[in-house]
C-alpha positions as a Markdown table, in Angstrom:
| # | Residue | x | y | z |
|---|---|---|---|---|
| 1 | Unk | 65.5 | 16.8 | 40.0 |
| 2 | Unk | 63.5 | 14.5 | 41.3 |
| 3 | Unk | 65.3 | 14.1 | 44.8 |
| 4 | Unk | 64.6 | 18.2 | 44.6 |
| 5 | Unk | 61.2 | 17.9 | 44.3 |
| 6 | Unk | 61.2 | 15.4 | 46.9 |
| 7 | Unk | 63.0 | 17.8 | 49.3 |
| 8 | Unk | 61.0 | 20.8 | 48.5 |
| 9 | Unk | 57.7 | 18.5 | 48.8 |
| 10 | Unk | 58.6 | 17.8 | 52.2 |
| 11 | Unk | 59.5 | 22.1 | 53.3 |
| 12 | Unk | 56.2 | 22.5 | 51.5 |
| 13 | Unk | 54.5 | 22.1 | 54.7 |
| 14 | Unk | 56.7 | 23.8 | 56.6 |
| 15 | Unk | 57.3 | 26.9 | 54.7 |
| 16 | Unk | 53.5 | 27.1 | 54.9 |
| 17 | Unk | 53.2 | 26.8 | 58.7 |
| 18 | Unk | 56.2 | 29.2 | 58.5 |
| 19 | Unk | 53.8 | 31.3 | 56.6 |
| 20 | Unk | 50.8 | 31.0 | 57.6 |
| 21 | Unk | 52.1 | 32.1 | 61.9 |
| 22 | Unk | 54.2 | 35.2 | 60.4 |
| 23 | Unk | 50.5 | 36.6 | 58.6 |
| 24 | Unk | 48.6 | 35.3 | 62.1 |
| 25 | Unk | 48.9 | 39.1 | 63.6 |
| 26 | Unk | 46.8 | 40.4 | 61.3 |
| 27 | Unk | 44.7 | 37.0 | 61.3 |
| 28 | Unk | 44.4 | 38.3 | 64.8 |
| 29 | Unk | 43.6 | 42.3 | 64.0 |
| 30 | Unk | 41.0 | 41.4 | 60.8 |
| 31 | Unk | 39.0 | 38.1 | 62.8 |
| 32 | Unk | 35.7 | 38.1 | 64.8 |
| 33 | Unk | 37.5 | 39.6 | 68.0 |
| 34 | Unk | 38.8 | 42.1 | 66.8 |
| 35 | Unk | 35.6 | 43.2 | 64.6 |
| 36 | Unk | 33.1 | 42.5 | 67.0 |
| 37 | Unk | 35.0 | 44.8 | 69.8 |
| 38 | Unk | 36.2 | 47.6 | 67.2 |
| 39 | Unk | 32.4 | 47.7 | 65.6 |
| 40 | Unk | 30.8 | 47.9 | 69.3 |
| 41 | Unk | 33.4 | 51.0 | 70.2 |
| 42 | Unk | 32.7 | 52.3 | 67.0 |
| 43 | Unk | 28.8 | 52.1 | 67.1 |
| 44 | Unk | 29.0 | 53.6 | 70.8 |
| 45 | Unk | 31.5 | 56.5 | 69.6 |
| 46 | Unk | 29.1 | 57.4 | 67.5 |
| 47 | Unk | 26.3 | 57.0 | 68.9 |
| 48 | Unk | 27.4 | 58.6 | 72.1 |
| 49 | Unk | 28.1 | 62.2 | 70.0 |
| 50 | Unk | 25.1 | 61.8 | 67.9 |
| 51 | Unk | 22.9 | 62.0 | 70.2 |
| 52 | Unk | 24.4 | 65.0 | 72.3 |
| 53 | Unk | 24.2 | 66.9 | 69.2 |
| 54 | Unk | 20.5 | 65.4 | 68.7 |
| 55 | Unk | 19.1 | 66.5 | 72.3 |
| 56 | Unk | 21.0 | 69.6 | 72.4 |
| 57 | Unk | 19.0 | 70.7 | 69.7 |
| 58 | Unk | 16.0 | 70.3 | 70.0 |
| 59 | Unk | 16.2 | 71.2 | 73.8 |
| 60 | Unk | 17.6 | 74.1 | 73.3 |
| 61 | Unk | 17.1 | 74.8 | 69.1 |
| 62 | Unk | 19.7 | 74.1 | 66.2 |
| 63 | Unk | 20.9 | 78.0 | 66.3 |
| 64 | Unk | 22.2 | 77.6 | 69.5 |
| 65 | Unk | 23.6 | 74.6 | 68.9 |
| 66 | Unk | 27.8 | 74.1 | 67.6 |
| 67 | Unk | 30.3 | 71.8 | 67.2 |
| 68 | Unk | 31.1 | 71.9 | 71.3 |
| 69 | Unk | 27.8 | 70.1 | 71.6 |
| 70 | Unk | 29.8 | 66.8 | 70.9 |
| 71 | Unk | 32.1 | 67.5 | 73.0 |
| 72 | Unk | 34.7 | 65.9 | 70.8 |
| 73 | Unk | 38.2 | 68.1 | 71.8 |
| 74 | Unk | 41.7 | 67.6 | 70.9 |
| 75 | Unk | 42.3 | 66.2 | 73.7 |
| 76 | Unk | 39.4 | 63.3 | 73.4 |
| 77 | Unk | 40.0 | 62.4 | 70.5 |
| 78 | Unk | 43.9 | 61.8 | 71.1 |
| 79 | Unk | 42.3 | 60.2 | 73.9 |
| 80 | Unk | 40.6 | 58.1 | 71.6 |
| 81 | Unk | 43.7 | 57.7 | 69.3 |
| 82 | Unk | 45.6 | 56.4 | 71.3 |
| 83 | Unk | 42.9 | 53.4 | 72.7 |
| 84 | Unk | 42.8 | 52.4 | 69.1 |
| 85 | Unk | 46.0 | 52.6 | 68.7 |
| 86 | Unk | 46.7 | 50.7 | 72.0 |
| 87 | Unk | 44.2 | 47.9 | 70.6 |
| 88 | Unk | 46.1 | 47.1 | 67.3 |
| 89 | Unk | 49.1 | 46.8 | 68.7 |
| 90 | Unk | 48.3 | 44.9 | 71.9 |
| 91 | Unk | 46.4 | 42.4 | 69.3 |
| 92 | Unk | 48.5 | 42.2 | 66.7 |
| 93 | Unk | 51.1 | 41.3 | 69.7 |
| 94 | Unk | 49.0 | 39.3 | 72.6 |
| 95 | Unk | 45.8 | 38.5 | 70.8 |
| 96 | Unk | 44.8 | 36.0 | 74.1 |
| 97 | Unk | 44.4 | 39.3 | 76.2 |
| 98 | Unk | 41.6 | 40.7 | 73.8 |
| 99 | Unk | 40.1 | 37.2 | 74.4 |
| 100 | Unk | 38.6 | 37.9 | 78.4 |
| 101 | Unk | 34.9 | 38.0 | 76.7 |
| 102 | Unk | 33.6 | 38.4 | 80.4 |
| 103 | Unk | 35.7 | 41.5 | 80.5 |
| 104 | Unk | 34.6 | 42.9 | 77.2 |
| 105 | Unk | 30.7 | 42.2 | 77.7 |
| 106 | Unk | 30.8 | 43.9 | 81.3 |
| 107 | Unk | 33.0 | 47.0 | 79.3 |
| 108 | Unk | 29.6 | 46.8 | 77.1 |
| 109 | Unk | 27.2 | 46.8 | 79.8 |
| 110 | Unk | 29.2 | 49.8 | 81.2 |
| 111 | Unk | 28.7 | 51.5 | 78.1 |
| 112 | Unk | 24.8 | 51.3 | 77.6 |
| 113 | Unk | 24.7 | 51.9 | 81.5 |
| 114 | Unk | 26.7 | 55.2 | 81.4 |
| 115 | Unk | 24.6 | 56.8 | 78.1 |
| 116 | Unk | 21.5 | 55.3 | 79.5 |
| 117 | Unk | 22.0 | 57.3 | 82.9 |
| 118 | Unk | 24.1 | 60.8 | 80.9 |
| 119 | Unk | 20.4 | 60.9 | 78.6 |
| 120 | Unk | 18.1 | 60.6 | 81.2 |
| 121 | Unk | 20.1 | 63.3 | 83.3 |
| 122 | Unk | 19.9 | 65.4 | 80.0 |
| 123 | Unk | 16.5 | 65.2 | 78.8 |
| 124 | Unk | 15.3 | 65.1 | 82.9 |
| 125 | Unk | 16.5 | 69.2 | 82.7 |
| 126 | Unk | 15.9 | 70.2 | 79.7 |
| 127 | Unk | 15.8 | 73.5 | 79.2 |
| 128 | Unk | 18.6 | 73.6 | 82.3 |
| 129 | Unk | 21.3 | 71.5 | 80.8 |
| 130 | Unk | 24.4 | 72.8 | 78.9 |
| 131 | Unk | 27.8 | 71.7 | 77.7 |
| 132 | Unk | 29.6 | 74.8 | 79.4 |
| 133 | Unk | 29.0 | 75.8 | 82.8 |
| 134 | Unk | 26.7 | 78.8 | 83.1 |
| 135 | Unk | 28.7 | 81.6 | 84.7 |
| 136 | Unk | 24.9 | 83.2 | 84.7 |
| 137 | Unk | 21.7 | 82.8 | 85.6 |
| 138 | Unk | 18.8 | 83.3 | 82.9 |
| 139 | Unk | 15.3 | 82.6 | 83.3 |
| 140 | Unk | 15.0 | 78.8 | 82.3 |
| 141 | Unk | 17.5 | 78.1 | 84.3 |
| 142 | Unk | 16.0 | 75.8 | 87.3 |
| 143 | Unk | 17.6 | 73.5 | 90.5 |
| 144 | Unk | 16.5 | 70.2 | 89.0 |
| 145 | Unk | 16.1 | 67.9 | 91.6 |
| 146 | Unk | 14.0 | 64.6 | 91.4 |
| 147 | Unk | 14.5 | 61.7 | 88.9 |
| 148 | Unk | 17.9 | 61.0 | 88.3 |
| 149 | Unk | 18.9 | 64.1 | 90.0 |
| 150 | Unk | 17.6 | 62.3 | 93.3 |
| 151 | Unk | 20.6 | 60.1 | 93.8 |
| 152 | Unk | 22.9 | 61.9 | 91.9 |
| 153 | Unk | 24.2 | 66.1 | 91.9 |
| 154 | Unk | 26.0 | 65.3 | 88.7 |
| 155 | Unk | 25.0 | 62.4 | 86.7 |
| 156 | Unk | 25.1 | 63.4 | 83.3 |
| 157 | Unk | 29.3 | 63.6 | 84.7 |
| 158 | Unk | 28.1 | 59.7 | 86.4 |
| 159 | Unk | 27.1 | 58.3 | 83.1 |
| 160 | Unk | 30.0 | 60.1 | 81.1 |
| 161 | Unk | 32.9 | 58.3 | 83.4 |
| 162 | Unk | 31.2 | 55.4 | 83.6 |
| 163 | Unk | 30.4 | 55.1 | 79.4 |
| 164 | Unk | 33.8 | 56.1 | 78.9 |
| 165 | Unk | 35.7 | 53.8 | 81.1 |
| 166 | Unk | 33.7 | 50.9 | 79.5 |
| 167 | Unk | 34.5 | 51.7 | 76.2 |
| 168 | Unk | 37.8 | 50.5 | 77.3 |
| 169 | Unk | 37.2 | 47.9 | 79.1 |
| 170 | Unk | 35.4 | 46.4 | 76.8 |
| 171 | Unk | 38.3 | 46.6 | 73.8 |
| 172 | Unk | 40.0 | 44.6 | 76.3 |
| 173 | Unk | 42.9 | 47.7 | 76.8 |
| 174 | Unk | 44.3 | 47.7 | 80.2 |
| 175 | Unk | 45.9 | 50.8 | 79.6 |
| 176 | Unk | 43.4 | 53.0 | 78.4 |
| 177 | Unk | 41.0 | 51.6 | 80.7 |
| 178 | Unk | 44.0 | 53.4 | 84.0 |
| 179 | Unk | 43.9 | 56.2 | 81.8 |
| 180 | Unk | 40.4 | 56.7 | 80.9 |
| 181 | Unk | 39.9 | 56.4 | 84.9 |
| 182 | Unk | 42.5 | 59.1 | 85.1 |
| 183 | Unk | 42.0 | 61.8 | 83.1 |
| 184 | Unk | 38.0 | 62.1 | 83.3 |
| 185 | Unk | 38.4 | 61.4 | 86.9 |
| 186 | Unk | 40.4 | 64.1 | 87.4 |
| 187 | Unk | 38.2 | 66.2 | 85.3 |
| 188 | Unk | 35.5 | 66.1 | 87.0 |
| 189 | Unk | 36.7 | 66.2 | 90.2 |
| 190 | Unk | 38.5 | 69.8 | 88.7 |
| 191 | Unk | 34.8 | 71.2 | 87.2 |
| 192 | Unk | 32.4 | 69.8 | 89.5 |
| 193 | Unk | 34.2 | 72.7 | 91.9 |
| 194 | Unk | 33.7 | 75.8 | 89.4 |
| 195 | Unk | 30.6 | 74.8 | 88.7 |
| 196 | Unk | 28.4 | 74.4 | 92.0 |
| 197 | Unk | 29.9 | 77.7 | 92.6 |
| 198 | Unk | 27.8 | 79.3 | 90.4 |
| 199 | Unk | 24.8 | 77.2 | 91.6 |
| 200 | Unk | 24.7 | 77.6 | 94.8 |
| 201 | Unk | 25.3 | 81.8 | 94.2 |
| 202 | Unk | 22.0 | 81.0 | 91.5 |
| 203 | Unk | 19.9 | 79.1 | 94.2 |
| 204 | Unk | 21.6 | 79.7 | 97.4 |
| 205 | Unk | 20.4 | 77.6 | 100.7 |
| 206 | Unk | 18.5 | 75.6 | 98.0 |
| 207 | Unk | 21.6 | 74.0 | 96.5 |
| 208 | Unk | 23.3 | 73.8 | 100.1 |
| 209 | Unk | 20.6 | 71.6 | 101.0 |
| 210 | Unk | 20.5 | 69.5 | 98.3 |
| 211 | Unk | 24.1 | 69.0 | 98.1 |
| 212 | Unk | 24.3 | 68.2 | 102.1 |
| 213 | Unk | 21.7 | 65.0 | 100.8 |
| 214 | Unk | 23.0 | 64.0 | 97.4 |
| 215 | Unk | 26.3 | 62.7 | 96.5 |
| 216 | Unk | 27.5 | 64.6 | 93.2 |
| 217 | Unk | 28.0 | 61.3 | 91.6 |
| 218 | Unk | 32.0 | 61.3 | 90.8 |
| 219 | Unk | 33.8 | 58.7 | 93.4 |
| 220 | Unk | 35.9 | 61.0 | 96.0 |
| 221 | Unk | 34.4 | 64.9 | 95.0 |
| 222 | Unk | 32.3 | 65.9 | 97.5 |
C-alpha cells in the first residue's frame, strides 16, 4: 500500500498537469482575451443598431420607424453567428491567433471611425436619410452635399463598410474579415448604381455634377 501511495503520489502532478492541459481550451475561451474582445464586439453591435433605431425615430418619428431601422436581416444575423463560431473555434484550437493586440486594437479603431462616419452621415442628411431606397421624390428629400457628404456621396455606406470589417479585425477573425469585406463591398457595389439611378432622376444635372467631383465612398465603385 505504501508503495502504491508513493507511485500515485509521484503520478499526481503529472495527472494534474494532464487535466489542466485538457481544460486549456476552455480557459482560453473564458479568459481575459475572449472576455475583452467579445465584450467589445457585443457593445459595438448593440450600440450600432440601437443608435440606428434611435436616430431614425428622432428624425422621422416613431410611427414611421420599424424593425428595418435596426438593419438586422437574416443574412446579417447569419454572418454574425458565423463570425462568433469562428472566434470560439479559433481561440480553442489556436489561442495565440487572438493575442495580436495591435491587430485587435486596429479593428477597434476602425469600429469607432466607421460608427462616427455613419452617424455623421445620418445626422447631416436628416430627413433626407432613409434606410430604404426612395423610389419617389418627396418634398423633404434634398440633395445633401455639405458636411461629410463633401468627401463621399455615400458616407453611411463607407461607415458601415469600415465598421463591419473592423468588428472582425477586432476579433482577429481572418476568415470572417475577408468574408465580410467581400460580401459588404458586393452589396454596396450593387446597391449604389440602383440608388443613383433614382437620384439622377430626382436631381438631374445637380447630381451629375456632384457625382463627378465626389467619390462614392466605396473602393472601386464609381
